[in-house]
C-alpha positions in Angstrom: -2.8 -5.2 -23.5 -3.9 -4.6 -19.9 -1.9 -1.8 -18.4 -2.9 -2.1 -14.7 -5.1 -4.3 -12.5 -6.5 -2.9 -9.3 -7.0 -5.4 -6.6 -9.3 -4.3 -3.7 -9.9 -6.5 -0.7 -12.7 -4.9 1.5 -13.8 -6.3 4.8 -16.4 -3.6 5.4 -19.1 -2.1 3.2 -18.9 1.7 3.7 -15.9 2.8 1.7 -15.7 0.7 -1.5 -18.3 2.8 -3.3 -16.4 6.0 -3.0 -13.2 4.3 -3.9 -14.5 2.8 -7.2 -16.4 6.0 -8.1 -13.3 8.2 -7.7 -11.1 5.6 -9.4 -13.2 5.8 -12.6 -13.5 9.5 -12.4 -9.8 10.2 -12.3 -8.3 7.2 -14.2 -8.4 6.2 -17.8 -9.8 2.7 -17.4 -9.8 1.6 -21.0 -6.7 -0.5 -20.5 -7.3 -1.3 -16.8 -9.2 -3.9 -14.8 -10.7 -4.0 -11.3 -10.8 -7.1 -9.1 -12.7 -7.1 -5.8 -12.0 -9.8 -3.2 -15.2 -9.4 -1.2 -14.7 -10.5 2.4 -17.7 -8.7 3.8 -20.2 -10.6 5.8 -23.3 -10.4 3.5 -21.6 -9.6 0.2 -21.3 -6.2 -1.5 -23.6 -4.7 -4.0 -21.0 -3.6 -6.6 -21.4 -1.6 -9.8 -20.8 -4.6 -12.1 -20.1 -2.3 -15.1 -17.0 -1.2 -13.2 -15.8 -4.4 -11.7 -14.3 -7.1 -13.9 -14.0 -9.9 -11.4 -15.4 -10.5 -7.9 -13.8 -13.2 -5.8 -16.1 -14.2 -2.9 -14.2 -16.5 -0.5 -16.0 -18.6 2.2 -13.8 -17.1 5.0 -11.8 -14.0 5.9 -8.6 -14.6 4.0 -6.6 -11.8 5.6 -4.7 -9.0 3.9 -2.0 -11.0 2.2 -3.9 -13.9 0.8 -6.9 -11.8 -0.4 -4.5 -9.6 -2.4 -2.6 -12.6 -3.8 -5.9 -14.2 -5.0 -6.5 -11.1 -7.1 -2.8 -10.6 -8.2 -2.7 -14.0 -9.7 -5.6 -13.2 -12.0 -4.1 -9.9 -13.0 -0.8 -11.6 -13.9 -2.7 -14.3 -15.8 -4.4 -11.5 -17.8 -1.0 -10.1 -18.7 -1.3 -6.9 -16.7 1.9 -4.8 -16.8 1.2 -3.3 -13.3 -0.7 -4.5 -10.3 -2.1 -2.0 -7.8 -3.0 -3.3 -4.3 -5.6 -0.8 -3.3 -7.2 -0.3 0.1 -10.9 0.4 0.0 -10.6 3.6 2.1 -8.8 5.5 -0.8 -10.3 8.3 -2.8 -8.6 9.5 -6.0 -8.5 13.3 -6.4 -6.9 14.2 -9.7 -6.3 12.7 -13.2 -2.6 13.3 -12.9 -2.1 10.7 -10.1 -1.2 7.9 -12.6 1.3 10.0 -14.6 3.0 10.8 -11.3 3.4 7.1 -10.6 4.9 6.5 -14.1 7.2 9.5 -13.7 8.5 8.0 -10.5 9.1 4.6 -12.1 11.1 6.4 -14.8 13.4 8.1 -12.3 17.1 7.5 -12.8 18.2 5.5 -9.8 21.1 3.2 -8.9 18.6 0.5 -8.0 15.5 -0.2 -10.1 12.2 0.8 -8.5 9.7 -2.1 -8.4 6.9 -0.5 -6.4 5.6 3.1 -6.1 2.9 4.3 -3.6 1.2 7.7 -3.9 1.3 10.1 -1.0 -1.9 10.8 1.0 -3.2 14.3 1.8 -3.8 12.8 5.3 -0.3 12.0 6.6 0.0 9.8 9.6 2.5 11.3 11.9 3.8 8.0 13.3 6.5 8.5 10.7 7.6 11.6 12.6 7.3 10.3 16.1 3.7 11.3 17.0 1.7 8.1 17.1 -2.0 8.4 16.9 -2.2 11.9 15.2 -2.7 12.8 11.6 -1.8 15.8 9.6 -4.4 17.0 7.0 -2.3 19.0 4.5 -5.7 20.0 3.1 -9.0 19.5 4.7 -11.1 16.6 3.4 -13.6 17.4 0.7 -15.4 15.5 -2.0 -13.8 17.5 -4.9 -10.3 18.9 -5.0 -9.4 21.5 -7.6 -6.5 21.5 -10.0 -5.1 24.4 -7.9 -5.3 22.1 -4.8 -3.3 19.4 -6.7 -0.7 21.9 -7.9 -0.3 23.0 -4.3 0.3 19.4 -3.2 2.9 18.8 -6.0 4.7 22.0 -5.0 5.3 20.6 -1.5 5.5 23.9 0.4 3.5 23.3 3.5 4.5 26.2 5.9 0.8 26.8 6.7 0.7 23.5 8.7 2.7 25.1 11.5 -0.2 27.5 12.1 -2.8 24.8 11.6 -1.3 22.4 14.2 0.4 24.0 17.2 2.1 20.6 18.0 3.6 20.3 14.5 6.9 22.3 14.5 10.1 20.2 14.1 8.0 17.0 13.3 7.1 17.5 9.7 9.3 18.7 6.8 8.2 22.2 5.6 9.4 21.3 2.1 8.0 18.0 0.9 9.4 16.8 -2.4 10.7 13.8 -4.2 10.4 10.3 -3.0 10.7 8.5 0.3 12.2 5.0 0.5 9.6 2.5 1.7 5.9 3.0 2.0 2.7 2.4 3.9 1.0 -0.1 1.7 -2.4 1.5 1.1 -2.0 1.8 -2.7 1.3 0.3 -3.9 1.7 0.0 -7.7 3.9 -3.0 -8.5 5.7 -3.7 -11.8 4.9 -7.1 -13.2 8.6 -7.9 -12.8 8.2 -7.5 -9.0 6.4 -10.8 -8.7 9.0 -12.6 -10.7 12.0 -11.5 -8.7 10.4 -10.9 -5.2 7.2 -12.9 -5.2 3.7 -12.6 -3.7 2.7 -11.4 -0.3 3.6 -13.9 2.4 0.2 -15.4 3.5 1.4 -16.4 7.0 0.7 -12.8 8.1 -2.9 -13.0 9.3 -5.2 -11.2 9.4 -2.9 -8.2 8.8 0.2 -6.4 10.2 3.9 -6.5 9.2 3.4 -8.1 5.8 4.2 -4.7 4.2 7.4 -4.4 6.2 8.3 -8.0 5.2 7.6 -7.2 1.5 9.7 -4.0 1.5 12.6 -5.7 3.2 12.5 -8.5 0.6 12.5 -5.8 -2.2 15.5 -3.9 -0.7 17.5 -7.0 0.3 17.3 -8.1 -3.4 18.8 -4.8 -4.6 15.7 -3.0 -5.7 13.7 -0.1 -4.3 10.1 0.6 -3.2 9.1 4.2 -2.7 6.4 6.7 -1.8 6.2 9.5 -4.3 5.2 13.1 -3.9 4.5 13.3 -7.6 1.2 11.5 -7.0 -1.5 12.2 -4.4 -4.7 10.6 -3.1 -6.9 10.9 -0.1 -6.5 8.0 2.4 -8.8 7.8 5.4 -6.1 5.7 7.2 -6.9 2.4 8.8 -10.7 2.2 8.6 -10.5 -1.5 7.8 -7.6 -2.3 10.1 -7.5 0.1 13.1 -11.2 0.1 13.7 -11.4 -3.7 14.0 -14.5 -3.7 16.2 -16.4 -1.8 13.5 -14.9 -3.8 10.6 -15.6 -7.2 12.2 -19.3 -6.5 12.4 -19.3 -6.2 8.6 -16.7 -8.8 7.7 -16.5 -12.6 7.5 -15.2 -13.8 10.9 -11.4 -13.8 11.5 -10.1 -17.2 12.4 -8.1 -16.5 15.6 -6.1 -19.7 15.4 -4.5 -18.4 12.2 -3.2 -15.2 13.7 0.5 -14.7 13.0 3.1 -11.9 12.5 6.5 -13.3 13.5 9.1 -11.3 11.7 11.9 -12.5 13.8 11.2 -16.1 12.6 11.5 -15.0 9.0 14.5 -12.7 9.5 16.4 -14.4 12.3 18.7 -12.0 14.2 21.2 -14.8 14.6 21.6 -14.9 10.8 22.1 -11.2 10.7 24.8 -10.4 13.3 22.1 -9.9 15.9 20.3 -7.2 13.9 16.5 -7.0 13.7 15.3 -6.6 10.1 14.1 -3.2 8.8 12.3 -2.1 5.6 15.5 -1.0 3.8 16.7 -4.5 3.7 20.3 -3.9 4.7 22.4 -3.4 7.8 26.0 -2.3 8.4 28.0 -5.4 9.4 30.6 -5.4 12.2 33.3 -4.9 9.5 31.5 -1.8 8.2 30.0 -3.4 5.0 26.5 -2.8 3.9 24.9 -6.2 4.1 21.5 -7.5 2.9 19.4 -9.2 5.6 19.1 -12.9 5.3 15.5 -14.3 5.3 14.2 -17.8 5.4 13.7 -18.8 1.7 10.1 -19.8 1.7 7.1 -17.6 1.0 4.1 -19.3 2.5 0.7 -19.7 0.8 -2.3 -21.4 2.3 -5.3 -23.1 0.8 -8.6 -21.3 0.7 
């Protein structure tokens, strides 16, 4: 039985090596598989003893479709979990996977279908400071077990001294789970794809597909969370935010395909004038917690 399939969809060449190396260093891969959807311009030189399938499309598929192409193979193999992994991730401790499993096992009113680890580099857009990051620990190639225990403890008072702009923007005690996630390494139960479905491929090349997915999860009565029981390093946005760099390395983006219209998929006129959000519900005029209504189709496109 395959426990987990990692699907990685790089569009640049300079992070995938560190990602795969750290994955094998800190993960028991005997029951796992790795799929790389290679959207780089000239093709990657991958360690083929560590990659079980390479999909090489003839064009830049975008975030959603490239992940879906790998997910379908993982499901066909019978994988119990699918991890959609950004290439600018580095794993730091062998306990990361047990933290994910611990979170899936949490007692919760609503079943958790997806769990994302936390990153040592925290983007402060979640706390109202766009464009800045908090490095809970400085980046290094090797983190100790003591470092990881410190992250799990979640007592980050030292950050107030490290960042003079930080007070009142970041929780000093950082434990438990947070509903919703930034989709840099979400681990999905197999069940997720039966009840919620694949990524919507209309979103191209990337942007808002993760919000759409999380809203779909919550509107169906399930949960998707970030967990502070599992930690990785994420460089943040090296394939997305640095588009000028990434596009020199990637297959060309087809501008006529660009799309990210969430108001079309989640019409406010169907939802008492409310714009959708990642928690999938709004409070109706009568005071009732009401799931957002979405157009029923999930679009896929031909390669």
